[in-house]
C-alpha distance (Angstrom), angle and dihedral (degrees) to the residues before:
residue distance angle dihedral
M1 . . .
I2 3.83 . .
V3 3.80 91.1 .
K4 3.82 90.1 50.4
L5 3.81 90.6 50.8
A6 3.79 91.4 48.1
L7 3.79 90.4 49.2
A8 3.79 91.7 48.6
G9 3.81 90.5 49.1
C10 3.77 91.6 51.2
L11 3.77 91.6 48.6
L12 3.80 92.0 49.9
V13 3.79 95.4 44.2
G14 3.77 97.7 38.3
G15 3.75 101.8 30.2
L16 3.77 86.7 -171.9
G17 3.78 104.5 123.2
L18 3.78 134.3 -93.9
V19 3.81 111.3 -63.1
A20 3.80 100.7 66.9
P21 3.84 95.5 36.0
L22 3.80 89.3 56.6
A23 3.78 88.4 53.4
G24 3.80 89.2 47.3
A25 3.78 91.9 51.4
A26 3.78 90.7 50.4
H27 3.80 90.9 54.5
G28 3.77 97.3 45.1
P29 3.77 135.2 -94.8
D30 3.79 94.5 -76.6
T31 3.80 89.7 72.8
C32 3.80 90.6 65.3
V33 3.79 98.7 67.8
A34 3.78 132.3 12.1
T35 3.76 118.0 -166.8
L36 3.75 122.5 -144.0
T37 3.80 90.9 -124.7
N38 3.80 92.4 58.7
C39 3.80 98.4 54.3
Q40 3.77 129.1 102.2
A41 3.76 130.3 -163.3
P42 3.78 120.0 -150.6
P43 3.79 114.4 -100.9
V44 3.78 113.6 -72.1
S45 3.79 113.2 -96.8
T46 3.76 121.6 -116.7
G47 3.78 94.0 -110.6
S48 3.79 96.3 -78.3
G49 3.81 91.1 110.0
E50 3.79 90.4 -120.4
I51 3.76 124.7 128.6
P52 3.81 110.7 -126.6
G53 3.80 110.2 -113.9
A54 3.80 93.1 22.3
D55 3.81 93.6 123.2
T56 3.80 91.1 57.3
A57 3.80 92.3 44.1
V58 3.81 92.9 49.7
A59 3.80 91.5 48.6
R60 3.82 88.8 51.4
A61 3.82 90.3 46.8
L62 3.79 93.0 52.8
R63 3.82 90.6 49.6
L64 3.83 88.9 54.8
V65 3.82 93.1 56.2
G66 3.79 107.7 114.9
D67 3.80 94.7 25.4
R68 3.81 120.3 125.7
G69 3.79 134.5 -150.9
Y70 3.82 101.8 72.7
Y71 3.81 97.0 106.5
Q72 3.81 106.7 159.2
L73 3.82 88.9 -13.8
C74 3.80 100.8 111.6
A75 3.81 93.6 138.2
R76 3.79 90.6 52.4
L77 3.82 91.3 48.3
A78 3.81 91.4 51.6
A79 3.82 90.6 47.3
N80 3.82 91.3 48.6
I81 3.80 89.4 51.5
W82 3.79 87.6 56.0
G83 3.82 91.2 48.6
R84 3.80 96.6 -101.3
P85 3.82 123.8 126.7
R86 3.84 91.5 -139.9
A87 3.78 140.3 2.4
G88 3.80 98.2 -118.3
Y89 3.79 89.5 -134.7
F90 3.79 128.0 100.5
S91 3.81 92.2 -127.9
A92 3.78 144.0 -14.9
A93 3.81 87.6 -96.8
E94 3.81 91.4 56.7
Q95 3.80 91.2 46.6
W96 3.81 90.3 52.4
Q97 3.81 90.8 48.5
Q98 3.82 89.3 52.6
M99 3.81 90.6 49.8
V100 3.81 90.0 51.7
A101 3.82 92.6 45.9
T102 3.82 92.4 50.5
G103 3.80 95.9 44.2
N104 3.81 94.0 -111.7
A105 3.82 96.8 114.2
H106 3.78 121.6 102.4
N107 3.80 98.5 -155.8
H108 3.80 115.7 -142.1
D109 3.84 91.3 -18.0
R110 3.80 105.2 150.8
Q111 3.81 93.8 -169.7
P112 3.81 102.6 77.1
P113 3.78 119.2 171.4
I114 3.79 117.4 -113.0
G115 3.79 109.9 -80.0
A116 3.80 94.9 25.3
L117 3.77 121.4 138.7
V118 3.81 110.2 -117.0
F119 3.80 120.3 -157.7
W120 3.82 137.2 -156.4
D121 3.77 135.8 -172.3
T122 3.80 104.8 -129.8
G123 3.79 95.2 -174.1
G124 3.80 91.3 -105.9
P125 3.79 131.2 88.9
Y126 3.82 97.5 -95.6
G127 3.81 106.6 52.0
H128 3.79 123.2 -166.0
V129 3.79 135.7 -91.1
A130 3.79 129.7 -171.6
V131 3.80 136.0 168.1
Y132 3.80 122.0 -106.4
V133 3.82 110.9 -132.7
G134 3.80 99.7 178.1
N135 3.80 136.7 -100.2
G136 3.81 91.4 69.8
Q137 3.81 92.9 -60.2
I138 3.79 136.4 121.4
I139 3.77 137.5 -170.4
S140 3.79 108.1 -123.7
N141 3.78 139.8 161.0
D142 3.81 132.4 -127.0
I143 3.83 96.3 7.7
N144 3.82 96.6 111.1
D145 3.80 100.2 26.9
R146 3.79 112.1 146.0
V147 3.79 91.7 -164.5
P148 3.82 120.8 44.8
G149 3.80 110.6 -111.1
E150 3.79 94.3 22.7
G151 3.80 93.4 122.0
G152 3.78 95.6 -155.1
V153 3.80 124.3 -178.5
Y154 3.80 115.0 -130.0
L155 3.80 142.2 -177.5
V156 3.81 103.3 -137.2
D157 3.78 141.7 157.7
F158 3.79 115.6 -80.2
G159 3.83 92.2 -118.6
L160 3.81 96.8 52.6
I161 3.82 93.4 88.0
E162 3.80 89.5 58.6
S163 3.79 97.8 42.0
K164 3.81 98.7 41.8
W165 3.82 100.5 34.7
N166 3.81 97.6 27.4
A167 3.81 87.8 -127.4
G168 3.80 123.7 161.9
Y169 3.79 116.0 -122.9
L170 3.82 111.4 -124.0
G171 3.79 102.5 -179.2
W172 3.77 140.4 -104.5
A173 3.78 138.4 -70.4
P174 3.80 136.5 -175.7
P175 3.81 115.9 -96.5
I176 3.81 100.6 -87.2
Y177 3.78 115.6 169.5
S178 3.77 136.7 179.0
T179 3.79 113.4 -96.5
I180 3.80 93.5 -148.9
């Protein structure tokens, strides 16, 4: 019954179809909606342009390369890289919209700091998010899957999302997640 209620809530709030709401229901109702008052940014850097905790996050990201099971779960992968069980947002597109609304988005900036979340418009309602690990590379899911639905985790060039998926780069944001 709880899963059905969570699914119904996601459908009502998101109104975006069935694939992502099913993922939201599997992760719990707090993935459906994140409120601006329940979000935390990492501590502000000391002017070096680095995101505190990025070294740990990148090490975790590199350990995840080769894993499976993240099919259409880019926001969860990015959250897991940052040590969170879930993103607290319905989709990467919603997370980006929250970053824009709160002034945390760096629109079209192609020089993200290591550890930053990087976002794309995929032409669909969900978008895509990955984590920048430096040297022009990101950790992303699905991009090199040989079998549809594999959900693989890959270390790839920053530009591959655009060239392979014809996605439009939106920009980057610090890893801000819901605290609920």
